[in-house]
N, C-alpha and C positions, 0 to 999 in steps of 0.2 A: 300741197302748194302748186299753183299753176305753173306749167313749164315756161321758161324763158330761153329762147335760142336753143331749144332742144334739151335744156337742162331742167330736170325736175328734182326738187329737194323734198325728201320725205320728212315729215314732222311727227308721224305717228304710224302705228302698225297698219292703220286703215289705208295709208298711202302706198302700202306694199301689196301689189297684186301679182299673183303668179302669172308670168308671161306665157304667151302661146309657145307650146313646145316645138322647137326647131330640130330636135334630134329624134331619129328613129331608134328602134331597139338595138340594131347593130352598132350604131354610132355610140350609144350609151354604153354598150358592152365594151367597145374598144376603149372608151374614155376611162371606165372603171378599171379595166385591165392595166392600162398605163399607170394610173395612180396606185394601184395595188403593187405593181412591180417596183415603183419608185419608193414606196413607204415600207414594204415588208422588211427590208434589211434593218430597219430601225426598231423592229419588234414592238410596234405601236400598241397602245391600249385597245382593248376590244371595242371601245366606243368609236375609235377611228375606223376600224374595220366595218363597223355597223354603218358609219357615214358613207364609206365607199360603196357598200352594197345598196344603200338607199338611193344613190345616184343612178342605179340601174332602172329604177322605177320611173315611169313616164311622169313628166311635170315636176319632178323633184329638182329644185334649184339651189343655187349657192349664194351666200352673202360673201362678197369678195373684198379683200383689202390687199394692198401691195406694200412691201417693205424692202428696205435695202439691207444687205448683209454687212456685218462688221465684226470685229473681234469681241470676245468676252460678252456675248449676249447682244451685241450691236447697240446702237443708241436706243434710248428709251422709246422713241417713236415706233420702232418695230414691235416692241412689246404692246404698246397701246393699240396698234393696228390689229394685232391678234386678239387682244382682250376685247376690243370693240365688236369685231365680227362674231365672236363667241357669245357675247352678251346680247347682241342684236338677234341672233338666231334663237337664243333661249327665250327672249321676250316674245318673239313672233310665234314660237311654237305653242305658247299658251293661248293664243287667240286664233290660231289657224289649224286646220286639219292637215295642211301640207307644210310641214316645217322646212325651214331653210337649213342647209348644211354650211357651217362656217369654213371658209377656205382662205388661207393666206398665201399669196404669190410672192416668192422671194425673187426679186428682180436681179438676176445674175447676168442678164444681157447688157445692162448698163455698163459702160466702160469703167473698169475699176479705177479708183483714185487712191491717193495716199491714205485717205481716211478708211479705206476698206481694210487696210492692214496695220493701221496705227490707232492708238487710243490714248486719251489724256486722262490721267487720274491726279488726285490731289493728296498731298501728304497730310500728316496730322497738323502741320502748320499752314495748311491751305495753299501750298505752293504747287504749281502745276508740274507734272513730270510726264513725258510722252514715252510710251512703249510701243514697239513695232515688231512685226515679223515680215520677212520677205514673202513674196507671193507664193513661192514654192518652198515653204519652210519644212524643216526636219524636226524630229522629236527633240533633239538636243537644244534647238533654238526655242522650242516651246518651253522646255524646262528652265532655260535661263530667264525667260520672260516671267514665268511663274515665280521664280526666286526673287526677281525684282519686285513683283507685286506683293509678295509675302513680306518683303522689307518695307515697302511703301505703305501697305494697308494692314500690317501685322497686328495693329491695335484692335481690329474688328473681330468680334467673337466668332462669326460664321464664315470667315474667309476661306478656310480649308474646304468646307462643303460647297461654297460658291465657286471656287476655282475648279473643283472636281466636276461640277456640272457644266461650267461655261468654257473651260479650256478646250482647245482643239485636241482631238484624240488621233492616234495613228491612222493615217489614210483619210482624215477629214480635211476639208478646206473651210473657209469662213462660212460659206452658205450651208454646207452640210452640217456644220456645228450648230448654226442657228436653227436649222430644221430639227435636229435632234432635241435641242433645248426646248423649243416650243411644243414638240410632241410630248415631251416629258411633263411640261408645266400644264398644258391644256389638253393632253390626250384624253383624260377622263371626260372632257366636254365634247369630244368628237371632232376636234379641229383637224382639218386636212391642211397639210403644208406641201406646196409644190414649187418647183423652179422651172424655168422655161425648157431646160433640157429634158424634163419628164414628158413634155408635150410637144417636142420639136416638130414632129410630122404635121400635127394639126396647125401649129403656129405658122409654119412655112406655107401650108396650103392656103390659109386665109390671108396671109400677108401678100401672096401673089395676087389674090383677088382684089385686095385693097389697092395695091400699086397699079394694077391694070385699069382701075377707075380714075386714073390721073388725079391723085389727091392734091397736088400742088394748087391747081386752079380752084378746087372746091374749098380748100382751107383758106385761100385768099378771099374767096367769095364770102365765107362766114366772117372773116376778120373785118372785111369792109362793112358788113351789116352791123357788127359790133361797134365799129368806129362811128358809123352814122348815128348810133344811139349813145354816143359819148362814152363808150367803153374803149379806153385808149390802150393800145398794145404795150406801150412803154411802161405802163403802170402795173403790168402783170407779167409773171414769168411765162415764157413760151419756149418751146423746144424746136429749133429749126431743123434738126436732123430727123428725117423720116425713116431712113433705112441705114443699117450698118453692115459692113462685110467683116467677117471674123476669120478669114483664112490665114493659115500659117501662124496662128497664135497672136495675130495682130488685129486690132479693130480699126477699120477705116470707114468714116462716115461718107455717105453719098449725099451730096448737096443738090438742091434744086438749081437748075440752070440750063441754059441753051435749049436743047430739045427735050429735056426731061431731067435726067440725073447724071451726075459726074463726080468723080473723086477730086480732091483738091489738086490743083495744078495739072489736071488731065486736059489735054488739048481737045479731045472729043467728048461725046456724051452718048447716052443711050436713052431711047424713048421709054415711056412707062411700060408699053407692051414688051419691049426688049428686056427691061429689067425684070418684069414679071416672069418671062420665060427663063431668065437666068436663075431666079429663085426656085422655080419648079425643077430645073436641072440639078441644082446644088442646094437642096433644102437646108443643109446644116451650115451653109456659109453665110446666110443672111438672117438678120434679126431686126425686128421693128425698133425704130427709135422711140424716144419718150413721147413724141407727139402722137404716134399711132398706137402705142401700147394699149390704152384703154379700149379702143375700138377692137383690136385684135383679141383682147381678153374676152370681150362680150360675144365675139363670134366663136371662140374656141370652147367656152364654158357656158352652161345654162345659168347665166347670172340674173338674179332677181333684184339685187340691190348691191351697190358698191359703196364702201366706206373710203372716202378720199380726203386728202389734205385740203384745207381751205384755200391754199395758194394755187391749186390746180383748177379751180372752177372756171376761170377764164379760158384756159386751154381746152377744157371739156366743151365749152360753148363753141369753140372754133371747129369742132368736129360735126356740127349740125348738118351742114350741106353734104358732107361726105357720107354720113349715116343715111341721109335720105336717098342719095344716089345708089347706095348698096342695099337699101331696105334693111339696114342693120337694126338690132334691138336697141332700145334706149332705157337702160335700167335706171331707176331713181337713185339719187345720191344722198348719202348721209355724211356730213362733215365728221372727220375722225376725232376721237377723244384727244383733247389737249389738256395737260395738267402739269402742275409743278409740285414736286415732292419737297416737304419741309421737315427736317428733323428737329429734335428738342433744342440742340445746341444752336441751330440757326434761328429758331424762334427767340431764344435768349439774346442773340446778337441783334436781331431786329428790334427787340425791346430796348436794348442799350442804345441803339441808334435812333430810337423813337420813330421807327418805320414799320410798315406792314408790306406784305406782298402786293397788295393793291396799290400802295404808294409808289411802287417801282414803275407804275405805268404799264406801257406795252412791253411785255416780257420779250427780251431779245433785242430791243431797240437801244438799250443803254450800253454805251461803251465802258462806263465805269459807274460805280455806285455814287460817286461824289455828286453827280448831277442830280441825283434823286434825293439827297439829304435835305431836310428842311434847314432854313438858314441858321437856326439856333444850334444845329448839330455840325456845321462845317468846322473843321479844325482851325481855320484861320478867321472865322467870323466872330462878331461880337458875342461873347459868352463868358461864363465864369473862368474858363481856361484863359481866354484872352485878357480878362481883367487881372488874373494872377500874373501873367507875363508882364503886364505893364507895371504891376506892383513890385515885382522883382527888379525891374529896370530902375524904378524909383529908389528902391532900397540900395542898389548898387551905387547910384549917384549920391544918395545920402551918406553912404559909408565913405566915399571918397571926399565929399565936401566936409563931413564931420572931422575926418583926420586932418585935412588942411586947416580947418578952423581951430582945432585944438592946438596944433603947432603954433598958429599965429597968436592965439589967446595966451598960451602958456609961456611965450618968450619972456615976458617980464619976470616970471617966476624964477627961471634959471639964471637970468641976468642978475637978479637980486641975490640968489644963492645957488651955485652950481649943483649942489646936492639934489635940488628939485628937478633937474633936467632929466635923468633916467626915469624918475617916477612919472613925469608928464608923458614921456615917450611911451612907456609901458602902458599907461592908461589909454592912450590913443590907439596903440596896437591891439589891445584887448577889445576895445569897443569895435574896431573895424573887423576883427576876427568874428565877434559875435554876430554882427550884421551879415558877414559873408557866409557863416554857417547857416543862418536863417535862409539866405538866398539859395544856397546849395540844396537844402532840404526841400524848399519849394520847387526848385527845378527838377529834383528827383521825382517828387510826387507828380508833377506835370508830365515828365517823361514817361512815367508808368501809365498815367492816364492816356496819353497820346498813343503809346504802344498798344494798350488794350483796345483803344478805339480803332486803330489801324488793323488790329487782328480781327475785330468784329467786321470791319469793312471787307477784309479779304475773305472771311468765311461766307458772308452774304453774297459777295460777288461770285465766288467759286461754286457755290451751291445753286443759287437761283439764276444767275445770268453768266455762266462760265464763258469766258472769252467774249463776252458781250452778246452771246447768242441764247436763244431759248434753251432751257435746260434739256428738254426732250430731244433736241437735235444733236447734242454733243455729250451729254452725260450717258455713261454706259451702265447696263443692267448690273454689272459686277459691283459698282459703287453702292447700290442699294440692296443687293442680296447679301453682301458681306456682313453688314451690321444687323440686318433684320430677318434674313431668310426669306423664303417665298410666300409665307402666309399672307402678307399684306396684299399680294396680287389677287388672291382669291377673295379677300375681304373687299377690295375695290371692285372686283367683278360682280359681287353680290349687290353692291350699292349703285352701280353705274346706271344712269338713264341713257340708253343708246340714242335717244333723240334730243338730248340736251345739247345746246350749242355753247353753253358757258364754259369758260376756262376754269378748270377745277384746281383747288389747292388742297393737297392731301397732307395732313399733319400726322407725323409719326410720333408715337409716345416717347 
């Protein structure tokens, strides 16, 4: 596909061309040494070691994706990023004599949020429950969370094995746990997994070069060009922070302003050249913000293709002028795999609700399932259930009216002979009780039906659009490994079209 604003989307292997090698032998040797040092403690599969050695060879490139760390395997989008680069590398290797090495970058430089150490799971009744760990957790705290999950998900047959794989081990933090998990799941496919700390020297070196090029003005220039072509910034996510300082365990963003860059509430500022000099002097203290991360990645690594979230394509385009100024590489992009997992119980609930995944519309845009139900399936809409409610109300009214009528009609009987009075009263009472029992049974049936309907709604909501968000952004890998094990991951890997743009629906047996 022809590039637009410096962004080129690859639709087939023929769109992936090995870029001009920017690394000499010594630079490649240093890169592979750093990756080897970072991954050796995980005792990786021999295929991972082969991938590291392959990067020593001239022109060997990587297929790169970025993921965020999180508890218990992280949200599913981290798995999909790893799965996609692995599959992309496999497919490309069949058509090229120069295969790509799959590499997943775990973005630990992004300031941690509550979601980094918290996760939401659903009970058997599809009620959400949030579990969390402190940033500096101890083994005892990990054990207590595992006990909570065992109680919450104890009905799943593979829970013990899933927890053993996904739970943090002594000395691990959330990023190193994710690294270990992905190396175990995809190690045989040669996936490399790195975090910024593994390549800090290279990152700081190129970050200083990027800052010295005065990126503020160049980013604004690209944004103006996009706006002139009716691409509006407010319709797309942008990351205003270009650099962050991480001294003393705290992350402070440097904002664009005054003569260049400044901290919040800082009276002065520093120019781009001054900040670049600070980065050179204290390389471990500064990290790239989300706006500059893709560019820095392309400079640090021999990237031939990057797998990206669809939502980041606009921010990729804003780097156009900055890449030109730095003569930086422009790797083609492939939108990352996006899919929804559906188990048998959820399919049954969809059928009961007369819905399909497609009927839910844009996944993640629904705050509740109710807005997606067809009119005939709304609890309060015209339906057999509504007709039954109206019939019960009529029976209640009939019961009351009949009793009153019987007392009125029977008055001449007991006035003629008092012996008939208790008989008339008993007959009226029995008739009313008969009608009331009928109404109670109808209401019980309706209550059961409504309860089942609400349960189906809760299941579909909690599985397909949890908390109103796309499943892949908030559902955790543990949720899907506990019932099914990891076999489905490799089955999906074998079926995936790495150039397909469709949102996939994966049905579990």
